[in-house]
BAFI-3210 file (N, C-alpha, C; in Angstrom, 3 decimals, decimal comma, padded with zeros to 6 digits):
// residues 111
n [1|2|3|4|5|6|7|8|9|10|11|12|13|14|15|16|17|18|19|20|21|22|23|24|25|26|27|28|29|30|31|32|33|34|35|36|37|38|39|40|41|42|43|44|45|46|47|48|49|50|51|52|53|54|55|56|57|58|59|60|61|62|63|64|65|66|67|68|69|70|71|72|73|74|75|76|77|78|79|80|81|82|83|84|85|86|87|88|89|90|91|92|93|94|95|96|97|98|99|100|101|102|103|104|105|106|107|108|109|110|111]
n.u [-075,609|-072,677|-071,798|-070,228|-068,466|-067,892|-066,598|-063,931|-062,996|-062,577|-060,256|-058,529|-057,745|-057,322|-054,241|-052,954|-052,016|-052,885|-055,228|-058,374|-060,171|-059,900|-060,872|-059,558|-056,865|-054,469|-052,625|-053,545|-055,891|-057,543|-057,144|-055,041|-053,030|-052,436|-055,207|-058,455|-061,758|-064,913|-067,390|-070,536|-073,403|-076,704|-079,338|-082,016|-084,099|-082,956|-081,943|-080,745|-079,682|-077,618|-076,028|-074,422|-073,619|-072,016|-069,898|-069,550|-067,525|-065,720|-064,520|-062,514|-061,830|-061,064|-062,451|-063,762|-066,916|-068,006|-066,890|-066,861|-069,244|-072,154|-075,824|-078,598|-081,661|-084,102|-086,982|-089,402|-088,415|-088,133|-085,709|-081,977|-079,178|-075,497|-073,223|-069,460|-066,868|-063,855|-060,030|-058,715|-056,154|-055,264|-056,787|-057,820|-058,355|-060,754|-062,141|-062,625|-063,872|-066,022|-067,189|-068,011|-069,742|-072,150|-073,012|-074,331|-077,923|-079,544|-078,232|-079,531|-078,714|-075,388|-072,421]
n.v [023,411|022,058|020,584|018,176|019,101|021,460|021,339|019,802|022,589|023,828|022,240|021,820|024,990|025,189|023,226|024,550|025,792|028,158|029,674|028,881|028,700|031,324|033,567|036,161|038,288|040,599|040,072|039,202|041,339|043,678|046,433|049,278|050,136|053,062|054,592|056,108|054,971|054,648|053,844|052,482|052,854|051,124|053,199|053,449|056,343|058,878|061,578|061,004|057,974|058,504|060,202|058,213|056,825|058,151|058,619|056,322|056,082|058,085|057,796|055,763|056,991|059,808|062,541|065,088|066,437|067,924|067,577|064,326|063,332|061,877|061,743|059,727|060,625|057,744|056,291|056,060|057,667|056,013|055,152|055,837|056,390|056,092|057,446|057,296|058,461|057,362|057,761|054,783|052,455|050,275|046,464|045,302|047,416|048,252|046,329|046,915|049,367|048,582|046,494|047,751|049,525|047,228|046,348|048,602|049,519|050,498|050,549|048,834|047,816|047,058|048,257]
n.w [-146,711|-147,288|-150,962|-152,155|-153,858|-152,797|-150,340|-151,731|-152,858|-150,364|-149,606|-150,852|-151,368|-148,588|-148,734|-150,446|-148,525|-147,828|-144,837|-144,074|-141,632|-140,582|-142,110|-143,045|-141,943|-139,956|-142,021|-144,266|-145,401|-147,643|-147,516|-146,357|-143,976|-141,787|-142,873|-143,768|-143,114|-143,726|-140,901|-140,715|-139,367|-138,778|-137,069|-134,747|-135,018|-133,335|-131,396|-129,128|-129,532|-132,137|-130,576|-128,504|-130,686|-132,058|-129,915|-128,837|-131,333|-131,492|-128,256|-129,718|-131,945|-132,954|-134,960|-136,978|-136,351|-138,200|-140,640|-140,938|-140,653|-141,804|-141,876|-142,673|-143,203|-142,994|-145,452|-144,095|-141,652|-139,656|-138,550|-139,320|-141,359|-140,375|-141,231|-140,800|-141,203|-140,476|-139,012|-139,918|-137,724|-137,574|-138,558|-135,718|-134,538|-135,935|-135,724|-132,572|-132,362|-133,713|-132,380|-129,813|-130,562|-131,803|-129,571|-128,626|-128,026|-129,582|-131,917|-135,291|-137,098|-139,195|-141,392]
ca.u [-075,095|-071,917|-071,597|-068,583|-067,049|-067,622|-065,479|-063,245|-062,669|-061,590|-059,522|-057,650|-057,172|-056,402|-053,419|-052,127|-051,584|-054,266|-056,173|-060,091|-060,779|-060,086|-061,013|-058,984|-056,334|-053,704|-051,966|-054,736|-056,818|-056,913|-056,647|-053,203|-053,156|-053,616|-056,242|-059,781|-062,909|-066,464|-067,664|-071,289|-074,391|-078,676|-079,832|-083,377|-084,079|-082,971|-081,133|-079,916|-078,895|-077,046|-075,100|-074,445|-072,566|-070,911|-069,294|-068,145|-066,349|-065,172|-063,730|-061,341|-061,265|-061,603|-063,592|-064,271|-068,767|-068,786|-066,848|-066,618|-070,611|-073,446|-077,080|-079,418|-082,945|-085,187|-088,134|-090,450|-088,066|-087,806|-084,527|-081,023|-077,951|-074,702|-071,774|-068,550|-065,168|-062,196|-058,367|-058,099|-054,766|-055,394|-058,275|-058,127|-058,847|-061,711|-063,169|-062,585|-065,066|-067,521|-068,286|-068,737|-070,960|-073,074|-073,112|-075,698|-079,493|-080,685|-077,672|-080,026|-077,207|-073,561|-071,998]
ca.v [021,871|022,197|020,397|017,407|020,233|022,420|020,692|019,442|023,395|023,797|021,063|022,369|026,065|024,283|022,419|025,045|026,738|029,311|029,364|029,279|029,456|032,592|034,558|037,582|038,767|041,757|040,335|039,367|042,264|044,830|047,620|049,221|050,592|053,936|054,554|056,183|054,002|054,480|053,102|052,350|052,394|051,495|053,316|053,632|057,431|059,927|062,205|059,939|057,244|058,913|060,027|057,462|056,368|059,337|058,690|055,185|056,093|058,981|057,395|055,050|057,358|061,471|063,108|066,105|065,542|068,432|066,597|063,203|062,592|061,987|060,792|059,995|059,136|056,285|056,949|056,596|058,507|055,725|054,558|056,746|055,814|057,335|057,441|058,245|058,597|057,719|057,325|053,569|052,366|048,610|045,621|044,841|048,915|048,535|045,718|047,784|050,151|047,904|045,713|047,882|049,706|046,539|046,584|049,730|049,401|051,270|049,982|047,767|046,920|047,478|047,778]
ca.w [-146,631|-148,611|-151,672|-152,069|-154,674|-152,421|-149,727|-152,243|-153,230|-148,801|-149,231|-152,272|-150,768|-147,692|-149,410|-150,296|-147,201|-147,117|-143,814|-144,457|-140,633|-140,313|-144,381|-143,394|-140,835|-140,561|-143,294|-145,480|-145,892|-148,647|-146,776|-146,024|-142,638|-141,207|-143,613|-143,802|-143,421|-142,861|-139,980|-140,666|-138,868|-139,148|-135,532|-134,712|-135,225|-131,868|-131,110|-128,610|-130,553|-132,737|-129,688|-128,063|-131,865|-132,382|-128,443|-129,261|-132,428|-130,852|-127,492|-130,731|-133,119|-133,183|-135,871|-137,310|-136,850|-139,701|-142,550|-141,053|-139,806|-142,470|-141,591|-144,062|-142,404|-143,268|-145,913|-143,407|-140,316|-137,985|-138,909|-139,423|-141,637|-139,535|-141,676|-139,418|-141,799|-139,484|-139,308|-139,027|-137,623|-137,584|-138,046|-134,164|-134,573|-136,426|-134,751|-131,754|-132,406|-134,221|-131,658|-129,472|-131,681|-132,188|-128,006|-127,959|-128,171|-130,525|-133,332|-135,847|-138,314|-139,417|-142,708]
c.u [-074,334|-071,695|-069,724|-068,139|-066,775|-066,473|-064,110|-062,497|-061,727|-060,814|-058,211|-056,709|-056,288|-054,883|-051,965|-051,858|-052,228|-055,050|-057,674|-060,835|-060,604|-059,667|-060,042|-058,758|-055,887|-053,081|-052,515|-055,743|-056,509|-056,708|-055,580|-053,267|-051,809|-053,951|-057,551|-060,883|-063,893|-066,468|-069,778|-072,403|-075,595|-078,978|-081,705|-083,845|-083,828|-081,976|-079,985|-079,029|-078,025|-076,253|-073,976|-073,056|-071,553|-070,069|-068,593|-067,007|-065,496|-063,475|-062,571|-060,941|-061,076|-061,536|-063,765|-066,077|-068,662|-068,621|-066,973|-068,335|-071,903|-074,558|-078,535|-080,656|-083,588|-086,512|-089,131|-090,329|-087,891|-086,511|-083,583|-080,048|-076,945|-073,530|-070,236|-067,077|-064,034|-060,775|-058,605|-056,621|-054,601|-056,711|-058,410|-058,482|-060,093|-062,855|-063,428|-063,989|-066,249|-068,117|-068,465|-070,095|-072,348|-073,533|-074,646|-076,239|-079,440|-080,046|-078,777|-078,894|-076,203|-073,328|-070,571]
c.v [022,456|020,905|019,709|018,276|021,326|022,776|020,406|020,504|024,046|023,279|021,214|024,093|025,834|023,891|023,259|026,211|027,595|028,827|029,846|029,634|031,128|033,834|035,387|037,942|040,041|041,260|039,725|039,791|043,400|046,135|047,644|050,471|051,489|053,888|055,063|055,433|054,590|053,346|053,340|052,138|052,335|051,891|053,467|055,213|058,645|060,383|061,715|058,435|057,622|060,001|059,551|056,627|057,160|058,821|057,880|055,672|057,082|059,074|056,429|055,923|059,664|062,406|064,465|066,039|067,230|068,100|065,334|062,720|062,745|060,904|061,266|059,229|058,525|056,649|057,178|057,492|057,985|055,217|055,876|055,637|056,706|057,061|058,167|057,958|058,851|057,678|055,680|053,003|051,032|047,724|045,843|046,800|049,547|047,760|046,049|048,047|049,457|046,576|046,357|049,006|048,467|045,895|047,282|048,851|049,825|051,031|048,766|047,098|047,293|047,183|047,847]
c.w [-147,637|-149,642|-151,941|-153,219|-153,844|-151,248|-150,600|-153,059|-151,546|-149,233|-150,118|-151,762|-150,012|-147,947|-149,766|-149,809|-146,852|-146,190|-144,511|-143,109|-140,393|-141,390|-144,225|-141,971|-141,289|-141,942|-144,765|-146,202|-146,400|-148,333|-145,953|-145,095|-142,064|-142,665|-143,379|-143,836|-142,822|-142,372|-140,550|-139,902|-138,962|-137,914|-136,074|-134,050|-133,544|-131,782|-129,870|-128,809|-131,612|-131,669|-128,847|-129,277|-132,095|-130,353|-128,632|-130,187|-131,717|-129,439|-128,307|-131,277|-133,211|-134,704|-136,279|-137,448|-138,185|-141,331|-141,996|-140,898|-141,059|-142,482|-142,540|-142,982|-143,663|-144,428|-145,479|-141,739|-139,699|-137,395|-139,828|-140,252|-141,129|-140,456|-141,267|-140,411|-140,681|-139,557|-138,994|-139,042|-137,789|-137,975|-136,673|-133,677|-134,639|-135,749|-133,632|-131,404|-132,935|-133,528|-129,991|-129,245|-132,186|-130,003|-128,186|-128,985|-129,369|-132,265|-133,478|-136,950|-138,388|-140,102|-141,779]
res [m|v|s|a|s|g|w|a|a|f|s|a|v|e|e|a|g|v|s|v|g|g|l|m|d|e|s|t|t|p|l|e|f|p|c|r|y|p|i|k|a|m|v|r|s|s|a|e|a|r|a|a|v|l|s|v|v|a|r|h|a|p|f|d|e|a|d|a|v|r|v|r|p|s|r|n|g|r|f|e|s|l|t|v|t|v|e|a|t|s|r|a|h|l|e|q|i|y|a|e|l|r|a|l|d|p|v|v|m|m|l]
***
């Protein structure tokens, strides 16, 4: 629930001409494209899960697996954190990658 002071803050922001519906768009993102961007996914630990994530990312942004991929296992080994650093060309480019990764069954969480 938003308090009265919270609604007042939203109103003040909107009156200043800033959209609060889409908090970030291409013109307001702090990133300058193209840029190197780390795609991060937490997956259930398996070679198939790693391959699926890397395949999706590679379809959108080629990368050198030796330099751009970092895998960190969880404490108990059931999960892995995958970080793939890519050359992102736009916010829409990143959103496409993240949308496909979220649709994968082994992906538990995206950062």
